[in-house]
C-alpha positions as CSV (number, residue, x, y, z in Angstrom):
1,M,-8.4,15.9,-2.8
2,F,-6.1,13.6,-4.8
3,L,-3.7,13.3,-1.9
4,N,-6.6,12.2,0.4
5,L,-7.6,9.8,-2.5
6,V,-4.2,7.9,-2.8
7,I,-3.8,7.9,1.0
8,V,-7.1,5.9,1.3
9,V,-6.4,3.6,-1.7
10,S,-2.8,2.8,-0.4
11,V,-3.7,2.2,3.0
12,I,-6.5,0.0,1.9
13,C,-4.1,-2.1,-0.3
14,S,-1.6,-2.2,2.6
15,L,-4.4,-3.3,5.1
16,I,-5.5,-6.1,2.5
17,A,-1.9,-7.5,2.5
18,I,-1.7,-7.5,6.3
19,I,-5.0,-9.2,6.6
20,Y,-3.8,-11.8,4.0
21,A,-0.7,-12.3,6.2
22,I,-2.7,-12.7,9.3
23,A,-5.2,-15.0,7.8
24,K,-2.7,-17.4,6.3
25,N,-0.8,-17.7,9.5
26,N,-3.8,-18.5,11.4
27,W,-4.4,-21.2,8.8
28,I,-0.7,-22.7,9.2
29,K,-1.4,-22.8,13.0
30,R,-4.4,-25.0,12.4
31,M,-2.9,-27.5,10.3
32,P,-2.4,-30.7,12.1
33,V,0.8,-32.4,12.7
34,G,0.3,-35.9,13.9
35,N,3.8,-36.6,15.0
36,E,5.2,-35.9,18.6
37,E,8.9,-36.1,17.3
38,I,8.6,-33.7,14.7
39,M,6.6,-31.4,16.9
40,R,9.5,-31.5,19.6
41,I,12.3,-30.9,17.2
42,S,10.3,-28.1,15.6
43,G,9.8,-26.6,18.8
44,Y,13.6,-26.5,19.4
45,I,14.2,-24.7,16.3
46,S,11.4,-22.1,17.0
47,D,12.4,-21.6,20.7
48,G,16.0,-21.0,19.4
49,A,14.8,-18.5,16.4
50,Q,12.6,-16.5,18.9
51,A,15.2,-16.4,21.5
52,F,17.9,-15.2,19.1
53,L,15.6,-12.4,17.5
54,K,14.7,-11.2,21.1
55,R,18.2,-10.9,22.2
56,E,19.3,-9.2,18.9
57,Y,16.6,-6.8,19.2
58,I,17.4,-6.0,23.0
59,V,21.0,-5.4,22.0
60,L,19.8,-2.9,19.1
61,I,17.5,-0.7,21.7
62,P,20.3,1.3,22.8
63,F,21.4,2.1,19.2
64,T,18.0,2.7,18.2
65,I,17.8,5.4,21.3
66,I,21.1,6.8,20.4
67,V,20.2,7.5,16.8
68,A,17.0,8.9,17.8
69,L,18.3,11.6,20.3
70,F,21.1,12.5,17.6
71,L,17.8,13.2,15.1
72,A,16.1,15.2,17.9
73,V,19.2,17.2,18.9
74,G,20.6,17.6,15.3
75,N,17.3,18.8,13.8
76,T,15.4,22.0,14.6
77,G,11.6,22.7,15.0
78,T,9.2,20.4,13.2
79,L,12.0,18.5,11.9
80,R,13.0,17.1,15.0
81,L,9.9,14.4,14.5
82,Q,12.4,12.7,12.3
83,S,13.4,10.8,15.4
84,I,9.8,9.7,15.9
85,S,9.7,8.4,12.3
86,F,13.0,6.6,12.7
87,L,11.7,4.6,15.7
88,V,8.7,4.0,13.8
89,G,10.4,2.2,10.8
90,A,12.7,0.3,13.2
91,F,9.7,-1.1,14.9
92,A,7.9,-1.8,11.5
93,S,11.0,-3.7,10.3
94,A,11.4,-5.6,13.4
95,L,7.9,-6.6,13.4
96,T,7.8,-8.0,9.9
97,G,11.2,-10.1,10.7
98,Y,9.8,-11.5,13.8
99,F,6.2,-12.1,12.5
100,G,7.6,-13.8,9.5
101,M,10.2,-15.5,11.2
102,Q,7.5,-17.0,13.5
103,T,5.0,-18.1,11.0
104,A,8.2,-20.0,9.0
105,T,9.2,-22.0,12.3
106,K,5.5,-23.3,12.4
107,A,5.4,-24.1,8.6
108,N,8.1,-26.3,8.7
109,S,6.8,-29.2,10.8
110,R,3.5,-28.6,9.0
111,T,5.3,-28.9,5.3
112,A,7.0,-32.2,6.6
113,W,3.5,-33.5,7.8
114,A,1.8,-32.5,4.8
115,A,4.3,-34.4,2.6
116,L,2.5,-37.5,3.5
117,E,-0.2,-36.6,1.5
118,G,2.0,-35.7,-1.7
119,L,4.0,-32.8,-3.5
120,N,1.1,-30.4,-3.8
121,P,0.0,-30.1,0.0
122,A,3.4,-29.9,1.1
123,L,4.4,-27.1,-1.5
124,K,1.2,-25.5,-0.3
125,V,2.0,-25.1,3.0
126,A,5.5,-24.2,2.6
127,F,4.6,-21.4,0.2
128,T,1.8,-20.3,2.3
129,G,4.3,-19.8,5.3
130,G,6.8,-17.8,2.9
131,S,3.8,-15.8,1.6
132,V,3.0,-14.5,5.1
133,M,6.4,-12.8,5.3
134,G,6.2,-11.5,1.6
135,M,2.9,-9.8,2.3
136,M,3.5,-8.4,5.9
137,V,6.5,-6.9,4.5
138,V,4.9,-4.9,1.7
139,G,1.5,-4.3,3.6
140,L,3.6,-2.8,6.7
141,A,6.0,-0.6,4.5
142,L,3.2,0.8,2.2
143,L,1.1,1.6,5.4
144,G,3.9,3.5,7.3
145,I,4.8,5.5,4.2
146,S,1.1,6.4,3.6
147,A,0.6,7.1,7.3
148,I,3.2,9.6,7.7
149,I,2.4,11.5,4.7
150,G,-1.3,11.4,5.3
151,L,-1.0,12.0,9.0
152,F,1.6,14.8,9.0
153,S,-0.1,16.5,5.9
154,F,-3.4,16.7,8.2
155,I,-1.5,18.0,11.1
156,F,0.2,20.8,9.9
157,G,-2.7,21.6,7.7
158,S,-0.5,22.4,4.3
159,S,-0.4,21.4,1.1
160,F,1.9,18.5,0.1
161,T,4.2,20.5,-2.0
162,D,4.7,22.9,1.1
163,L,6.2,19.9,3.3
164,N,9.4,19.5,1.4
165,G,11.0,20.4,4.4
166,T,9.1,18.5,6.8
167,I,7.5,15.5,5.2
168,F,10.5,14.2,3.3
169,P,12.6,14.5,6.4
170,L,9.9,12.3,8.2
171,L,9.9,9.8,5.3
172,T,13.7,9.5,5.3
173,G,13.6,8.8,9.0
174,F,11.2,5.9,8.6
175,G,13.4,4.8,5.9
176,L,16.7,5.2,8.0
177,G,14.9,2.9,11.0
178,A,14.1,0.3,8.5
179,S,17.7,0.3,7.0
180,S,19.2,0.3,10.3
181,I,17.4,-2.9,11.8
182,A,17.9,-4.6,8.3
183,L,21.7,-4.2,8.5
184,F,21.9,-5.6,12.0
185,A,19.4,-8.4,10.9
186,R,21.4,-9.5,7.8
187,V,24.6,-9.5,9.5
188,G,23.7,-10.8,13.0
189,G,21.4,-13.8,11.2
190,G,24.0,-14.3,8.7
191,I,26.9,-14.8,11.4
192,F,24.8,-17.1,13.3
193,T,23.7,-19.5,10.5
194,K,27.1,-19.8,9.1
195,A,28.6,-20.5,12.1
196,A,26.2,-23.3,12.8
197,D,26.4,-24.4,9.1
198,V,30.2,-24.9,9.1
199,G,30.4,-26.3,12.2
200,A,27.8,-28.9,11.5
201,D,29.4,-29.6,8.2
202,L,33.0,-29.7,8.8
203,V,32.6,-31.9,11.9
204,G,29.5,-33.9,11.0
205,K,29.8,-34.6,7.5
206,V,33.6,-34.4,6.6
207,E,35.4,-35.6,9.9
208,V,32.6,-38.1,11.3
209,G,31.1,-38.8,7.9
210,I,27.1,-38.7,9.3
211,P,24.6,-37.4,6.7
212,E,23.3,-33.6,7.1
213,D,20.3,-33.1,9.5
214,D,21.5,-36.1,11.4
215,P,20.0,-35.5,15.0
216,R,23.1,-37.0,16.3
217,N,25.0,-33.8,15.1
218,P,25.0,-31.2,18.3
219,A,25.1,-28.0,15.7
220,V,21.9,-29.6,13.6
221,I,19.1,-27.5,15.6
222,A,21.5,-24.3,15.4
223,D,21.7,-24.8,11.8
224,N,17.8,-24.8,11.3
225,V,17.7,-22.2,13.6
226,G,20.2,-20.3,11.5
227,D,17.8,-20.5,8.4
228,N,15.2,-19.0,9.9
229,V,16.8,-15.9,11.6
230,G,19.2,-15.3,8.5
231,D,17.1,-16.2,5.5
232,V,13.8,-15.4,6.5
233,A,14.1,-12.7,9.1
234,G,17.1,-11.0,7.4
235,M,16.0,-11.3,4.1
236,G,12.6,-9.8,5.0
237,A,14.4,-6.8,6.6
238,D,16.7,-6.4,3.7
239,L,13.7,-6.3,1.3
240,F,11.5,-4.1,3.6
241,E,14.1,-1.7,3.5
242,S,14.6,-1.8,-0.4
243,Y,10.7,-1.4,-0.9
244,V,10.9,1.5,1.6
245,G,13.8,3.2,-0.2
246,V,12.7,3.1,-3.6
247,I,9.0,4.5,-2.6
248,I,10.6,7.1,-0.9
249,G,13.3,8.0,-3.3
250,C,10.5,8.2,-6.0
251,I,8.4,10.5,-4.0
252,I,11.3,12.9,-3.3
253,L,12.3,12.7,-7.1
254,G,8.6,13.4,-8.1
255,A,8.0,16.4,-5.6
256,N,11.3,18.2,-6.9
257,M,10.3,18.2,-10.4
258,A,10.1,21.4,-12.3
259,V,6.6,21.1,-13.0
260,P,3.3,22.8,-11.7
261,D,2.5,22.3,-8.0
262,E,-0.3,20.2,-8.6
263,M,1.5,17.9,-11.1
264,R,4.6,17.7,-8.6
265,I,1.6,16.1,-6.1
266,R,0.7,13.6,-8.7
267,F,4.3,12.6,-9.8
268,A,5.3,12.3,-6.0
269,L,2.3,10.2,-5.2
270,L,2.1,8.3,-8.1
271,P,4.7,5.4,-6.8
272,I,2.3,4.9,-3.7
273,L,-0.4,4.1,-6.1
274,L,1.7,1.5,-8.4
275,A,3.0,-0.1,-5.1
276,G,-0.6,-0.6,-4.0
277,F,-1.9,-2.1,-6.9
278,G,1.4,-4.3,-7.2
279,I,0.2,-5.8,-4.1
280,L,-3.0,-6.7,-5.1
281,A,-1.2,-8.3,-8.2
282,S,1.0,-10.3,-6.1
283,I,-2.0,-11.4,-3.9
284,I,-3.5,-12.6,-7.0
285,G,-0.3,-14.5,-8.3
286,T,-0.4,-16.4,-5.1
287,F,-3.6,-18.4,-5.9
288,F,-1.8,-19.7,-8.9
289,V,1.0,-21.6,-7.0
290,K,-0.3,-25.1,-7.5
291,A,2.1,-28.3,-8.6
292,K,1.0,-31.7,-9.7
293,E,2.4,-34.8,-8.7
294,G,5.6,-35.5,-10.5
295,S,6.0,-31.8,-11.8
296,S,8.6,-29.3,-10.9
297,P,8.0,-27.0,-7.7
298,Q,9.8,-24.4,-9.6
299,K,7.4,-24.0,-12.4
300,A,4.3,-23.6,-10.0
301,L,6.4,-21.0,-8.3
302,N,7.6,-19.4,-11.3
303,K,3.6,-19.5,-12.7
304,G,2.4,-17.3,-9.7
305,S,5.6,-14.6,-10.2
306,F,4.9,-14.6,-13.9
307,I,1.1,-14.0,-13.4
308,A,1.7,-11.1,-10.8
309,S,4.2,-9.4,-13.3
310,I,2.1,-9.7,-16.3
311,L,-1.2,-8.1,-14.3
312,S,1.5,-5.5,-12.8
313,A,2.7,-4.6,-16.4
314,L,-1.1,-4.4,-17.4
315,F,-2.2,-1.7,-14.9
316,I,1.0,0.6,-15.1
317,Y,-0.2,2.6,-18.0
318,P,-3.6,3.0,-17.3
319,I,-3.0,4.1,-13.7
320,V,-0.2,6.5,-14.8
321,N,-2.4,7.9,-17.6
322,I,-5.2,8.6,-15.1
323,V,-2.9,10.3,-12.5
324,L,-0.9,12.5,-15.3
325,G,-4.3,13.1,-17.2
326,G,-2.3,13.4,-20.2
327,Y,0.5,15.7,-19.0
328,V,3.8,16.1,-20.8
329,V,6.9,17.1,-18.8
330,E,8.7,19.9,-20.6
331,G,11.5,17.9,-22.3
332,G,9.3,15.2,-23.6
333,F,8.1,12.5,-21.2
334,G,4.8,11.6,-19.9
335,A,2.6,8.7,-19.2
336,I,3.8,6.2,-21.9
337,E,7.6,7.1,-21.1
338,I,7.1,6.5,-17.3
339,S,4.9,3.4,-18.0
340,L,8.0,1.9,-20.1
341,S,10.4,2.7,-17.6
342,A,8.5,0.5,-14.8
343,V,8.3,-2.1,-17.4
344,I,11.8,-2.2,-17.9
345,G,12.3,-2.4,-14.4
346,L,10.0,-5.3,-14.3
347,V,11.7,-7.2,-17.0
348,S,15.2,-6.4,-15.8
349,G,14.5,-7.8,-12.5
350,T,13.1,-11.0,-14.2
351,L,16.4,-11.3,-16.4
352,I,18.5,-10.8,-13.4
353,G,16.6,-13.8,-11.8
354,L,17.3,-15.9,-15.0
355,I,20.8,-15.0,-15.1
356,T,21.1,-16.1,-11.6
357,E,19.4,-19.4,-12.1
358,Y,21.8,-20.0,-15.1
359,Y,25.0,-19.6,-13.0
360,T,23.7,-21.3,-9.9
361,G,21.1,-23.8,-11.0
362,T,21.8,-27.5,-10.8
363,D,21.0,-28.2,-14.5
364,W,23.4,-25.8,-16.1
365,K,26.7,-25.5,-17.2
366,P,28.6,-23.3,-14.5
367,V,27.5,-25.7,-11.6
368,K,28.4,-28.7,-13.9
369,E,31.9,-27.4,-14.1
370,I,32.2,-27.1,-10.4
371,E,31.3,-30.3,-10.1
372,K,33.9,-32.0,-12.5
373,A,36.4,-29.8,-10.6
374,C,35.5,-31.7,-7.5
375,I,37.2,-35.0,-9.0
376,T,40.5,-33.1,-8.5
377,G,40.1,-31.9,-4.9
378,P,39.1,-29.0,-2.8
379,A,41.6,-26.7,-4.4
380,T,40.1,-26.9,-7.9
381,T,36.7,-26.7,-6.4
382,I,37.6,-23.6,-4.8
383,I,39.4,-22.2,-8.0
384,S,36.4,-23.1,-10.3
385,G,33.6,-21.6,-7.9
386,I,35.4,-18.3,-7.6
387,G,36.0,-18.2,-11.4
388,V,32.0,-18.9,-11.8
389,G,31.3,-16.2,-9.5
390,M,33.4,-13.5,-11.2
391,L,32.0,-14.4,-14.5
392,S,28.6,-13.8,-13.5
393,T,29.0,-10.2,-12.5
394,F,29.0,-9.5,-16.0
395,F,25.6,-10.0,-17.3
396,P,23.5,-8.9,-14.1
397,I,25.6,-5.5,-14.5
398,L,24.9,-5.3,-18.1
399,T,21.2,-5.6,-17.4
400,I,21.3,-3.0,-14.4
401,S,23.3,-0.7,-16.8
402,G,20.8,-1.2,-19.5
403,A,18.0,-0.5,-17.1
404,L,19.8,2.6,-16.1
405,I,20.3,4.4,-19.6
406,G,16.7,3.1,-21.0
407,S,14.9,4.5,-18.0
408,F,16.9,7.6,-18.0
409,L,16.5,8.1,-21.6
410,L,12.7,7.7,-21.3
411,A,12.1,9.8,-18.3
412,G,15.4,11.1,-16.6
413,F,16.3,10.2,-13.1
414,Y,12.3,9.7,-12.3
415,G,12.4,7.3,-15.0
416,I,15.2,5.5,-13.0
417,G,13.2,5.6,-9.9
418,I,10.2,4.3,-11.4
419,A,12.4,1.6,-13.2
420,A,13.7,0.4,-9.8
421,L,10.1,0.5,-8.4
422,G,9.3,-1.9,-11.3
423,M,11.7,-3.9,-10.2
424,L,10.2,-4.3,-6.8
425,L,6.3,-4.0,-7.9
426,T,5.5,-7.8,-7.2
427,L,7.9,-8.0,-4.0
428,G,5.0,-9.6,-2.2
429,I,5.1,-12.7,-4.4
430,Q,8.7,-12.5,-5.0
431,L,9.5,-12.6,-1.2
432,S,7.0,-15.2,-0.8
433,V,8.9,-17.5,-3.2
434,D,12.2,-16.7,-1.4
435,A,11.2,-17.2,2.3
436,Y,9.6,-20.6,1.0
437,G,12.9,-21.9,0.6
438,P,14.0,-22.0,4.3
439,I,10.9,-23.6,5.1
440,A,11.3,-26.2,2.7
441,D,14.9,-26.9,4.0
442,N,13.7,-27.2,7.6
443,A,11.0,-29.5,6.5
444,G,13.5,-32.0,4.9
445,G,15.7,-31.6,8.0
446,L,12.8,-32.5,10.4
447,A,11.8,-35.5,7.9
448,V,15.3,-36.7,8.4
449,M,15.7,-36.1,12.2
450,S,12.2,-37.5,12.7
451,A,12.9,-40.6,10.8
452,M,10.0,-40.3,8.5
453,K,9.3,-42.6,5.6
454,S,11.2,-42.5,2.2
455,S,8.5,-41.1,0.5
456,V,8.0,-38.1,2.8
457,R,11.8,-37.3,2.1
458,K,11.5,-37.6,-1.3
459,V,8.9,-34.9,-1.5
460,T,10.7,-32.8,1.1
461,D,13.9,-33.1,-1.2
462,Q,12.0,-31.8,-4.2
463,L,11.1,-28.9,-2.4
464,D,14.2,-28.3,-0.5
465,A,16.5,-28.5,-4.2
466,V,14.0,-25.9,-5.7
467,G,14.4,-23.7,-2.4
468,N,18.3,-23.6,-3.2
469,T,17.5,-22.0,-6.5
470,T,14.6,-19.9,-5.3
471,A,17.2,-18.7,-2.5
472,A,20.0,-17.8,-5.2
473,I,17.5,-16.2,-7.5
474,G,16.1,-13.9,-4.4
475,K,19.9,-12.9,-3.7
476,G,20.3,-12.2,-7.3
477,F,17.0,-10.1,-7.6
478,A,17.8,-8.4,-3.8
479,I,21.2,-7.1,-5.5
480,G,19.8,-5.8,-8.8
481,S,16.9,-3.8,-7.0
482,A,19.6,-2.6,-3.9
483,A,21.5,-1.2,-7.2
484,L,18.9,1.0,-8.7
485,T,17.4,1.9,-5.0
486,A,21.2,3.2,-4.0
487,I,21.2,5.3,-7.1
488,I,18.0,6.9,-7.0
489,L,18.5,7.6,-3.2
490,I,22.0,9.2,-4.2
491,S,20.2,11.3,-6.8
492,A,17.7,12.2,-4.2
493,F,20.3,13.5,-1.7
494,T,22.1,15.4,-4.6
495,Q,18.7,17.2,-4.9
496,S,18.1,17.6,-1.6
497,V,21.5,19.5,-0.5
498,G,21.1,21.7,-3.8
499,I,23.8,20.2,-6.3
500,E,22.8,20.5,-9.9
501,E,23.0,17.7,-12.4
502,G,26.1,17.5,-14.3
503,T,28.2,19.7,-11.9
504,L,29.9,16.8,-10.1
505,S,33.2,15.9,-11.9
506,V,35.4,12.8,-11.6
507,T,38.5,15.1,-12.1
508,N,37.3,16.7,-8.8
509,A,39.9,15.8,-6.3
510,L,37.5,15.4,-3.5
511,V,35.1,13.4,-5.6
512,M,38.1,11.0,-6.8
513,T,39.0,10.5,-3.3
514,G,35.6,9.8,-2.1
515,L,35.4,7.2,-4.9
516,F,38.5,5.3,-3.8
517,L,37.2,5.4,-0.1
518,G,33.8,4.2,-0.9
519,G,35.2,1.3,-2.8
520,T,37.0,-0.2,0.3
521,I,33.9,0.0,2.7
522,P,32.3,-3.5,0.8
523,F,35.6,-5.1,1.1
524,L,36.4,-4.0,4.7
525,F,32.8,-4.5,5.7
526,S,32.6,-8.3,4.1
527,A,36.1,-9.1,5.9
528,L,34.6,-8.4,9.3
529,S,31.8,-10.3,8.4
530,M,33.6,-13.2,7.2
531,Q,36.2,-13.3,10.2
532,A,33.6,-13.0,12.5
533,I,31.9,-16.3,10.9
534,G,35.5,-17.8,11.3
535,V,35.6,-17.0,14.8
536,S,32.1,-18.3,15.6
537,A,32.6,-21.2,13.3
538,S,35.9,-22.4,15.3
539,A,34.3,-22.3,18.5
540,M,31.3,-24.2,17.0
541,I,33.6,-27.0,15.9
542,E,35.5,-27.1,18.9
543,E,32.1,-27.7,20.7
544,V,30.7,-30.2,18.5
545,R,34.2,-32.1,18.5
546,R,34.0,-31.9,22.1
547,Q,30.7,-33.4,22.5
548,F,31.7,-36.3,20.2
549,R,34.6,-36.9,22.6
550,E,33.1,-36.5,25.7
551,K,29.8,-38.3,24.8
552,P,30.5,-41.3,22.7
553,G,27.0,-42.5,22.8
554,I,25.9,-39.9,21.0
555,L,26.9,-41.6,17.5
556,N,24.9,-45.0,18.8
557,N,22.1,-43.0,20.2
558,T,22.4,-43.8,23.7
559,E,23.4,-40.2,24.6
560,V,21.5,-37.0,23.4
561,P,23.5,-34.1,22.3
562,N,23.3,-30.7,24.0
563,Y,21.9,-28.6,21.1
564,R,21.4,-25.4,23.4
565,A,25.2,-25.2,23.8
566,C,25.5,-24.5,20.1
567,V,22.9,-22.3,19.6
568,D,24.1,-20.4,22.5
569,I,27.7,-19.9,20.9
570,S,26.1,-18.8,17.6
571,T,23.9,-16.3,19.3
572,Q,26.6,-14.7,21.5
573,T,29.0,-14.4,18.7
574,A,26.8,-13.0,16.2
575,L,25.2,-10.5,18.6
576,K,28.8,-9.4,19.5
577,K,30.4,-9.4,15.9
578,M,27.5,-7.7,14.2
579,I,28.0,-4.3,16.1
580,F,31.5,-3.2,14.6
581,P,30.3,-3.7,10.9
582,G,27.1,-1.9,11.6
583,V,29.0,1.1,13.3
584,I,31.3,1.3,10.3
585,A,28.3,1.6,7.8
586,I,26.5,4.2,10.1
587,I,29.5,6.5,10.8
588,S,31.2,6.6,7.8
589,P,29.0,8.6,5.6
590,I,28.6,11.1,8.6
591,L,32.2,11.6,9.1
592,I,33.0,12.0,5.4
593,G,30.2,14.6,5.2
594,F,30.9,16.7,8.1
595,T,34.7,16.4,7.7
596,F,35.5,16.6,3.7
597,G,31.9,18.1,2.5
598,I,29.3,17.1,0.4
599,E,31.3,16.5,-2.8
600,M,33.2,13.6,-1.3
601,L,30.3,12.2,0.2
602,V,28.9,11.8,-3.1
603,G,31.8,10.3,-4.7
604,F,32.2,7.9,-1.3
605,L,28.4,6.6,-2.0
606,V,29.0,6.2,-5.8
607,G,32.2,4.3,-5.1
608,A,30.5,2.1,-2.3
609,T,27.8,1.2,-4.6
610,L,29.9,0.3,-7.6
611,S,32.1,-2.3,-5.7
612,G,29.3,-3.3,-3.5
613,V,27.0,-4.5,-6.1
614,L,30.1,-6.2,-8.0
615,L,31.2,-8.0,-4.9
616,A,27.8,-8.9,-3.6
617,I,26.9,-10.5,-7.1
618,F,30.1,-12.6,-7.0
619,M,29.8,-13.6,-3.6
620,A,26.2,-14.6,-3.7
621,N,26.7,-16.7,-7.1
622,A,29.7,-18.3,-6.3
623,G,28.1,-19.6,-2.9
624,G,25.3,-20.5,-4.6
625,A,27.0,-22.7,-7.3
626,W,29.2,-24.3,-4.8
627,D,25.8,-25.1,-3.1
628,N,24.4,-26.8,-5.7
629,A,27.7,-28.6,-7.1
630,K,27.4,-30.5,-3.9
631,K,23.8,-31.4,-4.1
632,R,24.4,-32.7,-7.6
633,I,27.1,-35.2,-6.1
634,E,25.0,-36.1,-3.5
635,A,22.0,-37.1,-5.9
636,S,24.2,-38.8,-8.1
637,E,25.7,-42.5,-8.1
638,V,28.8,-41.0,-6.4
639,G,26.9,-40.2,-3.6
640,K,27.9,-39.3,0.0
641,A,31.3,-40.3,1.9
642,T,33.7,-39.9,-0.9
643,D,36.9,-37.6,-1.6
644,M,34.7,-36.1,-4.5
645,H,32.0,-35.2,-2.2
646,K,34.3,-34.0,0.9
647,A,35.8,-31.6,-1.8
648,A,32.4,-30.4,-2.6
649,V,31.6,-29.9,1.0
650,V,34.5,-27.9,1.5
651,G,33.3,-25.6,-1.5
652,D,30.1,-25.4,-0.1
653,T,31.5,-24.4,3.4
654,V,33.6,-21.4,1.7
655,G,30.7,-20.4,-0.3
656,D,28.0,-20.5,2.8
657,P,29.4,-17.1,4.2
658,F,29.9,-15.5,0.9
659,K,26.0,-16.1,-0.4
660,D,24.4,-16.3,3.2
661,T,25.9,-13.5,5.3
662,A,28.5,-11.1,3.9
663,G,27.0,-10.9,-0.1
664,P,23.5,-10.4,0.9
665,S,24.6,-7.8,3.8
666,L,26.1,-5.7,1.0
667,N,22.7,-4.8,-0.2
668,T,21.8,-3.5,3.0
669,L,25.0,-1.7,3.5
670,I,25.1,0.6,0.2
671,K,21.4,1.5,0.9
672,L,21.7,2.3,4.3
673,M,24.8,4.7,3.6
674,A,22.7,6.3,0.9
675,I,19.5,6.9,3.3
676,I,21.9,8.0,5.9
677,A,23.1,10.8,3.6
678,L,19.5,11.8,2.8
679,V,18.5,12.2,6.4
680,I,21.8,14.3,7.2
681,A,21.1,16.2,4.0
682,P,19.4,19.2,5.5
683,M,22.2,19.1,8.4
684,L,25.1,19.2,5.9
685,K,23.5,22.1,3.8
686,T,23.3,24.1,6.8
687,F,26.7,23.3,7.9
688,W,28.3,24.1,4.7
689,G,26.2,27.1,4.1
């Protein structure tokens, strides 16, 4: 009875989110655009983005089939159904990315046109476009998890606690599907966007001296396409995976607790209920995102996020108390401790966002120091940015460590899982704010390319400046949630293979070797991503130079650039170069587990998580700080076409692959390897006897 009630409530909450997303998508479609030039250019961006995603998904079809066959052959009995849940997870992840990106490419032109009416109308359109992605992600994720539990419980006709060997592998299969698509979406989208961005900046801005988003730049459309496939579809798939992973991890931890069967059901299903009400809080928060003329859009976005967080914090204890009914686990934790763990996660996520804003925001000391370093050239600009990035790792790690210790002391590993869920409780609105950034950026580009009047560009510049900060905060938030998600997935893995708490030791040679091997993987993965961007960017630079050389009329507007050629270069390179890093991420835990054993695999996962989180924070914040230092110079009296500005552009060009490809991809890497370990746990347990 309790299981049925939870499934019904969670399905209702997820459907509300999906209906909200569809309704907002239709609202954006109905918004007028009275400028044919905007629609023409926006059409180029939309066509390029959709073409890339379609080709990416076609490339991934053989991969998904191979993995599904492996799961079908490697498992026995009903566990073979894991292959089906894997395909469902992959499809759901791909669908959220495609749907959100499609909406974003429509919202950019509507945002630019709405800017004629002022700041708030433009903010409303851009944020609404982002909210489609946010709500579709949480809605489809929760619906998929709820459907698997409800459907297969009904099919097998057993109680929930009897299905530990069936339901949970099916859930992890769903998570693996989501993780796999997320990795390729992140890496492929990141390579695409940064190849175009680097080519557009180095040739257009530095060599030729034309402004950013100038329609004379052959790579400008590819650059705008990249914003959508990387920062909308890629980020959406990334956080879809995080959301799925943390809920599944909490379910498994709850169902393996040493409590009576009825209470195990309640502990396992509590995360689903909390996630459902978190969706409702996020939807309510979206209605408070409004800005007055002359005010900062950042305040409006923060207001919606804070209201959603406050509402979530208020409903946590009543829900936990109702579900547990006053039950206290032997060892001393109950509703109060679990609720406090969730609040710790909420607060930690907010703190990581604020820390990220400090190190990457235009109004704070770190970015101002990089700006000052630009006076003496590119070398000092690079050195200063690297220093800021390295320094920025300390306080986020301190925050994550505090969340780990605090939640563990309150409610053990289950508390850590609930803290991770707390960090993602308002993901619906947090992702809405993050996806707003690329839409605002594209709107600004469209305003420039279609030569709209200065008042419009003033509004879009305001939106774009805030978008840089929201993107940086979103990346910091994604890294923090990835760290906690990976930890609970590793904990769930150790429970699934039967390793007791405290039995693993760092003095064990296998564990120690695993730590070192795991620690190298994020560096290897990042190196391959960066090299891919280098190859793709070089091809892009040569193409842009060729067009300027062979079509001199481009610069005086008597000839039209070949935008499609640049889009094709980014597409082809991204699809080729994303395969090898992805294969390394997928194969590594399988090889370690079946060749050297479970102990080394645990060490491997821990080592990869530690180095991956540190490297991701460093790259994301260094890149964000370089970007905003450039923005400060462009907005100052120094302006563009100066040596100081050229130094800033070089720093931003180095930082782009850091913050938009290698750094964010590491979030997905560490979660994917942990979920793979969880998927193969039954096979490993049988293999090693």
